[in-house]
ChimeraX commands (.cxc) that place a marker at each C-alpha (Angstrom):
marker #1 position 98.12,88.43,99.61 radius 0.5
marker #1 position 98.95,91.26,101.12 radius 0.5
marker #1 position 101.52,93.23,99.76 radius 0.5
marker #1 position 104.06,96.22,100.89 radius 0.5
marker #1 position 106.99,97.54,99.93 radius 0.5
marker #1 position 110.34,96.50,101.48 radius 0.5
marker #1 position 111.64,98.63,104.51 radius 0.5
marker #1 position 114.57,99.95,101.90 radius 0.5
marker #1 position 111.96,101.25,99.90 radius 0.5
marker #1 position 110.39,104.98,99.78 radius 0.5
marker #1 position 107.64,105.84,97.83 radius 0.5
marker #1 position 106.77,109.24,96.70 radius 0.5
marker #1 position 103.62,110.36,94.75 radius 0.5
marker #1 position 104.39,113.04,92.00 radius 0.5
marker #1 position 102.13,115.39,90.04 radius 0.5
marker #1 position 99.57,113.96,88.23 radius 0.5
marker #1 position 99.12,110.63,90.39 radius 0.5
marker #1 position 102.57,109.10,88.98 radius 0.5
marker #1 position 104.79,107.61,92.07 radius 0.5
marker #1 position 108.41,107.31,92.17 radius 0.5
marker #1 position 110.23,104.43,94.13 radius 0.5
marker #1 position 113.83,104.71,95.61 radius 0.5
marker #1 position 115.42,101.72,96.42 radius 0.5
marker #1 position 117.89,103.15,99.59 radius 0.5
marker #1 position 119.72,99.84,99.06 radius 0.5
marker #1 position 121.02,101.03,95.69 radius 0.5
marker #1 position 120.34,104.81,95.35 radius 0.5
marker #1 position 117.85,103.85,92.04 radius 0.5
marker #1 position 114.66,105.22,91.31 radius 0.5
marker #1 position 111.98,103.57,89.65 radius 0.5
marker #1 position 108.96,105.56,88.25 radius 0.5
marker #1 position 105.40,104.08,87.99 radius 0.5
marker #1 position 102.99,106.10,85.31 radius 0.5
marker #1 position 99.58,106.93,87.02 radius 0.5
marker #1 position 97.79,103.77,85.94 radius 0.5
marker #1 position 100.98,101.88,87.56 radius 0.5
marker #1 position 100.58,103.34,91.03 radius 0.5
marker #1 position 96.84,103.49,90.87 radius 0.5
marker #1 position 97.73,99.60,91.10 radius 0.5
marker #1 position 100.16,99.56,93.72 radius 0.5
marker #1 position 98.51,101.81,95.94 radius 0.5
marker #1 position 95.68,99.36,95.51 radius 0.5
marker #1 position 97.78,96.36,96.34 radius 0.5
marker #1 position 99.09,97.81,99.31 radius 0.5
marker #1 position 96.09,99.03,100.67 radius 0.5
marker #1 position 94.91,95.24,100.72 radius 0.5
marker #1 position 93.13,95.15,97.70 radius 0.5
marker #1 position 93.66,91.78,95.49 radius 0.5
marker #1 position 95.30,91.45,92.36 radius 0.5
marker #1 position 91.56,90.66,91.22 radius 0.5
marker #1 position 90.25,93.63,92.56 radius 0.5
marker #1 position 93.50,96.12,90.97 radius 0.5
marker #1 position 92.92,94.15,87.82 radius 0.5
marker #1 position 89.27,95.18,87.86 radius 0.5
marker #1 position 90.11,98.83,89.07 radius 0.5
marker #1 position 92.49,99.31,86.16 radius 0.5
marker #1 position 89.95,97.64,83.74 radius 0.5
marker #1 position 87.49,100.21,84.90 radius 0.5
marker #1 position 89.54,103.29,85.04 radius 0.5
marker #1 position 91.41,101.81,81.00 radius 0.5
marker #1 position 88.71,100.09,79.09 radius 0.5
marker #1 position 91.01,99.60,76.59 radius 0.5
marker #1 position 92.72,96.95,78.79 radius 0.5
marker #1 position 89.94,94.85,78.79 radius 0.5
marker #1 position 91.17,91.52,79.19 radius 0.5
marker #1 position 94.62,92.04,79.74 radius 0.5
marker #1 position 94.63,93.92,83.20 radius 0.5
marker #1 position 94.77,90.81,85.06 radius 0.5
marker #1 position 97.77,89.89,82.82 radius 0.5
marker #1 position 99.57,93.63,83.68 radius 0.5
marker #1 position 98.82,93.71,87.23 radius 0.5
marker #1 position 100.71,90.34,87.80 radius 0.5
marker #1 position 103.40,91.68,85.28 radius 0.5
marker #1 position 103.51,94.99,87.39 radius 0.5
marker #1 position 103.86,92.89,90.50 radius 0.5
marker #1 position 106.62,90.28,89.49 radius 0.5
marker #1 position 108.57,93.46,87.59 radius 0.5
marker #1 position 108.99,94.53,91.75 radius 0.5
marker #1 position 109.54,91.71,93.06 radius 0.5
marker #1 position 112.51,91.00,90.59 radius 0.5
marker #1 position 113.55,94.28,91.64 radius 0.5
marker #1 position 113.26,93.74,95.58 radius 0.5
marker #1 position 111.01,96.65,95.88 radius 0.5
marker #1 position 108.36,94.20,97.43 radius 0.5
marker #1 position 107.78,91.65,100.13 radius 0.5
marker #1 position 104.27,89.61,100.98 radius 0.5
marker link #1:1,2 radius 0.2
marker link #1:2,3 radius 0.2
marker link #1:3,4 radius 0.2
marker link #1:4,5 radius 0.2
marker link #1:5,6 radius 0.2
marker link #1:6,7 radius 0.2
marker link #1:7,8 radius 0.2
marker link #1:8,9 radius 0.2
marker link #1:9,10 radius 0.2
marker link #1:10,11 radius 0.2
marker link #1:11,12 radius 0.2
marker link #1:12,13 radius 0.2
marker link #1:13,14 radius 0.2
marker link #1:14,15 radius 0.2
marker link #1:15,16 radius 0.2
marker link #1:16,17 radius 0.2
marker link #1:17,18 radius 0.2
marker link #1:18,19 radius 0.2
marker link #1:19,20 radius 0.2
marker link #1:20,21 radius 0.2
marker link #1:21,22 radius 0.2
marker link #1:22,23 radius 0.2
marker link #1:23,24 radius 0.2
marker link #1:24,25 radius 0.2
marker link #1:25,26 radius 0.2
marker link #1:26,27 radius 0.2
marker link #1:27,28 radius 0.2
marker link #1:28,29 radius 0.2
marker link #1:29,30 radius 0.2
marker link #1:30,31 radius 0.2
marker link #1:31,32 radius 0.2
marker link #1:32,33 radius 0.2
marker link #1:33,34 radius 0.2
marker link #1:34,35 radius 0.2
marker link #1:35,36 radius 0.2
marker link #1:36,37 radius 0.2
marker link #1:37,38 radius 0.2
marker link #1:38,39 radius 0.2
marker link #1:39,40 radius 0.2
marker link #1:40,41 radius 0.2
marker link #1:41,42 radius 0.2
marker link #1:42,43 radius 0.2
marker link #1:43,44 radius 0.2
marker link #1:44,45 radius 0.2
marker link #1:45,46 radius 0.2
marker link #1:46,47 radius 0.2
marker link #1:47,48 radius 0.2
marker link #1:48,49 radius 0.2
marker link #1:49,50 radius 0.2
marker link #1:50,51 radius 0.2
marker link #1:51,52 radius 0.2
marker link #1:52,53 radius 0.2
marker link #1:53,54 radius 0.2
marker link #1:54,55 radius 0.2
marker link #1:55,56 radius 0.2
marker link #1:56,57 radius 0.2
marker link #1:57,58 radius 0.2
marker link #1:58,59 radius 0.2
marker link #1:59,60 radius 0.2
marker link #1:60,61 radius 0.2
marker link #1:61,62 radius 0.2
marker link #1:62,63 radius 0.2
marker link #1:63,64 radius 0.2
marker link #1:64,65 radius 0.2
marker link #1:65,66 radius 0.2
marker link #1:66,67 radius 0.2
marker link #1:67,68 radius 0.2
marker link #1:68,69 radius 0.2
marker link #1:69,70 radius 0.2
marker link #1:70,71 radius 0.2
marker link #1:71,72 radius 0.2
marker link #1:72,73 radius 0.2
marker link #1:73,74 radius 0.2
marker link #1:74,75 radius 0.2
marker link #1:75,76 radius 0.2
marker link #1:76,77 radius 0.2
marker link #1:77,78 radius 0.2
marker link #1:78,79 radius 0.2
marker link #1:79,80 radius 0.2
marker link #1:80,81 radius 0.2
marker link #1:81,82 radius 0.2
marker link #1:82,83 radius 0.2
marker link #1:83,84 radius 0.2
marker link #1:84,85 radius 0.2
marker link #1:85,86 radius 0.2
view
């Protein structure tokens, strides 16, 4: 699954590794914490959701077996918001 941001979405990295997404259609901003930003960056570079979950589990060992669920939840939330396209 190759993901990209919708054409009307601008992503900006912020200090500390976080990211802000601007939906230019609505003017709404969404902020991703550093962990969510890491996952999104990996996915946008072509990583699979499994690869992103493994990177998340490595970075945050406490996520453990939840990492796959967390990645899927982030992707679904961004899709529902209309910020991603396949």
